[in-house]
Backbone as CSV, one residue per row, in Angstrom:
resi,resn,N_x,N_y,N_z,CA_x,CA_y,CA_z,C_x,C_y,C_z
1,MET,139.216,119.636,216.604,138.462,120.064,215.439,138.337,121.594,215.475
2,PRO,138.728,122.282,214.406,138.658,123.740,214.396,137.216,124.239,214.425
3,LYS,137.059,125.398,215.020,135.745,126.026,215.081,135.293,126.383,213.673
4,ARG,134.016,126.238,213.417,133.467,126.544,212.094,132.759,127.895,212.135
5,TYR,132.934,128.658,211.073,132.320,129.977,210.958,131.448,130.014,209.711
6,SER,130.389,130.788,209.785,129.495,130.907,208.634,129.818,132.132,207.785
7,CYS,130.722,132.985,208.296,131.027,134.240,207.606,132.401,134.737,208.057
8,PRO,133.193,135.314,207.156,134.500,135.835,207.544,134.433,136.911,208.633
9,VAL,133.377,137.706,208.630,133.235,138.741,209.667,133.091,138.092,211.042
10,GLU,132.411,136.968,211.102,132.252,136.243,212.360,133.612,135.818,212.914
11,LEU,134.485,135.332,212.046,135.839,134.953,212.456,136.604,136.177,212.969
12,THR,136.546,137.273,212.223,137.261,138.492,212.613,136.789,138.988,213.967
13,VAL,135.492,139.052,214.174,134.951,139.527,215.451,135.321,138.570,216.579
14,ASP,135.386,137.288,216.286,135.786,136.316,217.298,137.235,136.554,217.737
15,VAL,138.097,136.944,216.809,139.507,137.159,217.116,139.733,138.500,217.804
16,VAL,139.173,139.574,217.274,139.444,140.908,217.827,138.313,141.420,218.696
17,GLY,137.229,140.661,218.786,136.036,141.120,219.477,136.268,141.470,220.935
18,GLY,135.389,142.255,221.437,135.484,142.670,222.822,136.158,144.017,222.941
19,ARG,135.659,144.784,223.830,136.141,146.152,224.002,137.637,146.216,224.275
20,TRP,138.086,145.463,225.231,139.473,145.606,225.669,140.474,145.016,224.699
21,ARG,140.126,143.910,224.064,141.049,143.300,223.106,141.365,144.278,221.977
22,THR,140.335,144.903,221.453,140.511,145.841,220.351,141.314,147.059,220.782
23,VAL,141.025,147.576,221.964,141.750,148.747,222.476,143.228,148.403,222.688
24,LEU,143.506,147.257,223.272,144.893,146.849,223.500,145.636,146.657,222.179
25,LEU,144.993,146.031,221.217,145.613,145.867,219.907,145.908,147.220,219.273
26,SER,145.000,148.168,219.440,145.210,149.508,218.881,146.414,150.187,219.507
27,HIS,146.568,150.071,220.816,147.739,150.655,221.476,149.019,149.969,221.011
28,LEU,148.985,148.660,220.897,150.183,147.921,220.490,150.514,148.129,219.014
29,LYS,149.521,148.521,218.236,149.764,148.857,216.829,150.743,150.022,216.725
30,GLU,150.763,150.867,217.744,151.638,152.044,217.753,153.064,151.705,218.189
31,GLY,153.277,150.509,218.734,154.628,150.107,219.115,154.648,149.273,220.384
32,VAL,155.854,148.979,220.842,156.078,148.156,222.033,155.638,148.935,223.270
33,HIS,154.960,148.236,224.191,154.544,148.847,225.453,154.791,147.889,226.605
34,ARG,155.152,148.452,227.724,155.247,147.683,228.958,153.862,147.578,229.571
35,TYR,153.707,146.635,230.489,152.424,146.403,231.151,151.884,147.696,231.769
36,GLY,152.722,148.399,232.517,152.289,149.625,233.188,151.834,150.693,232.209
37,GLU,152.496,150.770,231.065,152.090,151.730,230.033,150.706,151.382,229.504
38,LEU,150.489,150.099,229.240,149.175,149.672,228.756,148.093,149.970,229.796
39,ARG,148.437,149.800,231.053,147.484,150.089,232.141,147.109,151.567,232.133
40,ARG,148.101,152.445,231.972,147.834,153.894,231.950,147.086,154.307,230.687
41,LEU,147.383,153.675,229.574,146.736,154.009,228.309,145.294,153.518,228.228
42,THR,144.922,152.626,229.139,143.609,151.990,229.081,142.856,152.209,230.395
43,PRO,142.453,153.449,230.673,141.737,153.694,231.921,140.414,152.914,231.931
44,GLY,140.072,152.431,233.070,138.825,151.676,233.206,139.009,150.173,233.181
45,ILE,140.166,149.702,232.734,140.399,148.259,232.725,141.035,147.869,234.060
46,SER,140.555,146.777,234.617,141.120,146.308,235.882,142.418,145.547,235.613
47,GLU,143.225,145.393,236.651,144.474,144.628,236.529,144.184,143.209,236.039
48,LYS,143.173,142.602,236.629,142.812,141.233,236.268,142.400,141.143,234.799
49,MET,141.569,142.065,234.352,141.092,142.055,232.967,142.244,142.298,231.995
50,LEU,143.135,143.229,232.331,144.290,143.504,231.476,145.151,142.255,231.327
51,SER,145.452,141.608,232.430,146.264,140.382,232.386,145.580,139.297,231.564
52,GLN,144.280,139.122,231.769,143.536,138.094,231.033,143.543,138.363,229.541
53,ARG,143.251,139.598,229.157,143.177,139.932,227.740,144.544,139.812,227.063
54,LEU,145.593,140.232,227.741,146.937,140.084,227.166,147.281,138.610,226.983
55,ARG,146.932,137.778,227.966,147.182,136.335,227.834,146.395,135.749,226.660
56,GLU,145.132,136.165,226.500,144.310,135.680,225.387,144.914,136.082,224.042
57,LEU,145.310,137.344,223.934,145.894,137.830,222.685,147.204,137.112,222.373
58,GLU,147.951,136.793,223.413,149.187,136.029,223.235,148.861,134.610,222.770
59,ALA,147.880,133.980,223.404,147.478,132.615,223.037,146.937,132.557,221.604
60,ASP,146.305,133.649,221.152,145.767,133.711,219.792,146.838,134.060,218.756
61,GLY,148.076,134.289,219.223,149.166,134.563,218.307,149.200,135.984,217.773
62,LEU,148.507,136.917,218.444,148.466,138.302,217.988,149.456,139.192,218.727
63,VAL,149.792,138.803,219.953,150.670,139.610,220.805,151.815,138.738,221.293
64,ARG,152.999,139.344,221.358,154.184,138.673,221.885,154.538,139.319,223.222
65,ARG,154.812,138.485,224.203,155.230,138.938,225.535,156.708,138.646,225.682
66,ARG,157.470,139.668,226.047,158.916,139.494,226.231,159.280,139.855,227.666
67,ASP,159.752,138.868,228.386,160.226,139.076,229.750,161.732,139.253,229.668
68,ARG,162.211,140.419,230.062,163.634,140.725,229.961,164.447,140.076,231.073
69,GLY,163.777,139.415,232.021,164.477,138.680,233.069,165.241,139.553,234.042
70,THR,164.750,140.734,234.286,165.417,141.653,235.198,164.622,141.788,236.492
71,VAL,165.267,142.347,237.489,164.604,142.672,238.750,164.769,144.167,238.944
72,PRO,163.685,144.924,239.079,162.290,144.492,239.003,161.940,143.991,237.601
73,PRO,160.836,143.235,237.504,160.460,142.649,236.217,160.276,143.719,235.133
74,HIS,160.764,143.419,233.956,160.629,144.288,232.794,160.009,143.436,231.688
75,VAL,158.693,143.582,231.511,157.963,142.794,230.521,157.436,143.750,229.458
76,GLU,157.656,143.399,228.207,157.187,144.203,227.088,156.226,143.397,226.231
77,TYR,155.301,144.113,225.606,154.322,143.497,224.709,154.393,144.205,223.369
78,ASP,154.298,143.427,222.305,154.183,143.999,220.974,153.399,143.037,220.090
79,LEU,153.054,143.513,218.902,152.275,142.693,217.986,153.175,141.725,217.237
80,THR,152.670,140.541,217.005,153.323,139.577,216.132,153.026,139.991,214.686
81,ASP,153.579,139.291,213.743,153.250,139.564,212.337,151.746,139.406,212.104
82,GLU,151.169,138.382,212.707,149.718,138.173,212.562,148.951,139.345,213.173
83,GLY,149.401,139.820,214.322,148.757,140.979,214.948,148.900,142.227,214.095
84,ARG,150.079,142.421,213.498,150.290,143.585,212.630,149.420,143.524,211.380
85,SER,149.033,142.321,210.977,148.165,142.213,209.801,146.784,142.805,210.066
86,LEU,146.469,143.046,211.333,145.194,143.682,211.699,145.242,145.204,211.632
87,ALA,146.403,145.786,211.349,146.548,147.246,211.351,145.499,147.948,210.493
88,PRO,145.221,147.508,209.270,144.203,148.205,208.478,142.804,148.124,209.103
89,VAL,142.504,147.002,209.719,141.203,146.835,210.378,141.096,147.783,211.566
90,LEU,142.146,147.836,212.374,142.157,148.717,213.541,142.100,150.180,213.123
91,GLN,142.815,150.529,212.051,142.787,151.907,211.558,141.396,152.279,211.058
92,ALA,140.736,151.350,210.377,139.373,151.604,209.891,138.415,151.823,211.064
93,LEU,138.554,151.032,212.127,137.717,151.225,213.317,137.987,152.584,213.955
94,TYR,139.256,152.962,214.028,139.635,154.253,214.593,139.044,155.397,213.762
95,ASP,139.230,155.331,212.461,138.735,156.385,211.582,137.220,156.514,211.669
96,TRP,136.520,155.390,211.688,135.071,155.429,211.798,134.658,156.048,213.126
97,GLY,135.363,155.693,214.214,135.055,156.247,215.525,135.246,157.750,215.577
98,VAL,136.313,158.245,214.945,136.552,159.693,214.892,135.426,160.387,214.139
99,ALA,135.071,159.845,212.978,133.997,160.443,212.179,132.666,160.390,212.921
100,ARG,132.393,159.289,213.570,131.143,159.149,214.333,131.107,160.150,215.480
101,ALA,132.224,160.318,216.155,132.294,161.287,217.269,132.010,162.696,216.766
102,GLU,132.588,163.040,215.629,132.350,164.367,215.060,130.878,164.564,214.716
103,ARG,130.261,163.553,214.104,128.838,163.650,213.733,127.936,163.726,214.949
104,SER,128.366,163.103,216.050,127.545,163.008,217.257,127.899,164.020,218.321
105,GLY,128.959,164.787,218.114,129.374,165.761,219.119,130.046,165.143,220.323
106,ILE,130.637,163.983,220.156,131.321,163.293,221.249,132.767,163.771,221.288
107,ARG,133.269,164.016,222.487,134.664,164.444,222.652,135.450,163.383,223.406
108,PHE,136.732,163.304,223.081,137.611,162.338,223.750,138.502,163.049,224.718
Protein backbone atom coordinates (compact mmCIF):
# COMPACT_ATOMS: atom_id res chain seq x y z
CA MET A 1 0.00 0.00 0.00
CA PRO A 2 1.54 3.35 -1.01
CA LYS A 3 2.31 5.92 1.64
CA ARG A 4 -0.34 8.61 1.97
CA TYR A 5 0.48 12.31 2.08
CA SER A 6 -1.66 15.21 3.19
CA CYS A 7 0.19 17.79 1.08
CA PRO A 8 2.41 17.80 -2.03
CA VAL A 9 5.18 19.56 -0.09
CA GLU A 10 5.21 16.65 2.35
CA LEU A 11 5.85 14.25 -0.54
CA THR A 12 8.62 16.46 -1.96
CA VAL A 13 10.38 16.78 1.40
CA ASP A 14 10.07 13.03 1.91
CA VAL A 15 11.84 12.41 -1.41
CA VAL A 16 14.57 15.07 -1.29
CA GLY A 17 14.58 15.71 2.44
CA GLY A 18 17.67 15.54 4.53
CA ARG A 19 20.84 17.51 4.30
CA TRP A 20 22.94 15.04 2.38
CA ARG A 21 20.34 13.85 -0.10
CA THR A 22 19.72 17.39 -1.29
CA VAL A 23 23.43 18.22 -1.47
CA LEU A 24 24.19 15.06 -3.45
CA LEU A 25 21.33 15.73 -5.86
CA SER A 26 22.64 19.27 -6.35
CA HIS A 27 26.11 18.00 -7.24
CA LEU A 28 24.69 15.40 -9.60
CA LYS A 29 22.51 18.05 -11.23
CA GLU A 30 25.78 19.45 -12.60
CA GLY A 31 26.70 16.15 -14.28
CA VAL A 32 28.13 12.66 -13.83
CA HIS A 33 30.39 12.14 -10.80
CA ARG A 34 32.43 9.27 -9.48
CA TYR A 35 32.15 8.25 -5.83
CA GLY A 36 35.47 9.88 -4.92
CA GLU A 37 34.43 13.14 -6.57
CA LEU A 38 31.20 13.20 -4.59
CA ARG A 39 33.21 12.53 -1.42
CA ARG A 40 35.49 15.52 -2.13
CA LEU A 41 32.58 17.77 -3.10
CA THR A 42 30.74 16.95 0.12
CA PRO A 43 33.06 17.63 3.05
CA GLY A 44 31.67 16.49 6.36
CA ILE A 45 29.86 13.42 5.05
CA SER A 46 31.19 10.09 6.24
CA GLU A 47 31.90 7.20 3.87
CA LYS A 48 29.05 5.24 5.42
CA MET A 49 26.57 8.11 5.10
CA LEU A 50 27.59 8.80 1.49
CA SER A 51 27.10 5.14 0.54
CA GLN A 52 23.74 4.98 2.34
CA ARG A 53 22.39 8.16 0.78
CA LEU A 54 23.48 7.16 -2.73
CA ARG A 55 21.79 3.77 -2.28
CA GLU A 56 18.60 5.48 -1.06
CA LEU A 57 18.57 7.90 -3.99
CA GLU A 58 19.11 4.99 -6.36
CA ALA A 59 16.28 3.00 -4.73
CA ASP A 60 14.01 6.06 -5.06
CA GLY A 61 14.75 6.19 -8.79
CA LEU A 62 16.50 9.58 -8.66
CA VAL A 63 20.11 8.45 -9.18
CA ARG A 64 21.62 5.89 -11.52
CA ARG A 65 24.75 3.96 -10.53
CA ARG A 66 26.96 2.71 -13.35
CA ASP A 67 29.69 0.20 -12.59
CA ARG A 68 32.10 0.15 -15.52
CA GLY A 69 33.39 -3.28 -14.45
CA THR A 70 37.03 -2.29 -14.38
CA VAL A 71 39.84 -2.88 -11.92
CA PRO A 72 40.25 -0.70 -9.97
CA PRO A 73 36.49 -0.15 -9.72
CA HIS A 74 35.12 2.74 -11.78
CA VAL A 75 31.61 3.63 -10.57
CA GLU A 76 29.74 6.68 -11.82
CA TYR A 77 26.57 8.32 -10.56
CA ASP A 78 24.18 10.56 -12.43
CA LEU A 79 20.57 11.66 -12.26
CA THR A 80 17.78 9.69 -13.86
CA ASP A 81 15.07 11.52 -15.77
CA GLU A 82 13.06 11.62 -12.54
CA GLY A 83 16.07 13.06 -10.71
CA ARG A 84 16.58 15.68 -13.43
CA SER A 85 12.96 16.73 -12.99
CA LEU A 86 14.07 18.09 -9.60
CA ALA A 87 16.47 20.59 -11.22
CA PRO A 88 14.14 23.60 -10.80
CA VAL A 89 13.53 22.71 -7.15
CA LEU A 90 17.25 22.33 -6.47
CA GLN A 91 18.00 25.59 -8.30
CA ALA A 92 15.36 27.41 -6.24
CA LEU A 93 16.93 26.08 -3.02
CA TYR A 94 20.37 27.17 -4.23
CA ASP A 95 19.19 30.64 -5.21
CA TRP A 96 17.39 31.13 -1.90
CA GLY A 97 20.51 30.00 -0.02
CA VAL A 98 22.69 32.49 -1.90
CA ALA A 99 20.27 35.34 -1.20
CA ARG A 100 19.94 34.33 2.45
CA ALA A 101 23.73 34.20 2.83
CA GLU A 102 24.04 37.69 1.38
CA ARG A 103 21.36 39.05 3.73
CA SER A 104 22.97 37.33 6.72
CA GLY A 105 26.63 37.95 5.91
CA ILE A 106 27.38 34.25 5.56
CA ARG A 107 30.32 33.25 3.36
CA PHE A 108 30.93 29.96 1.60
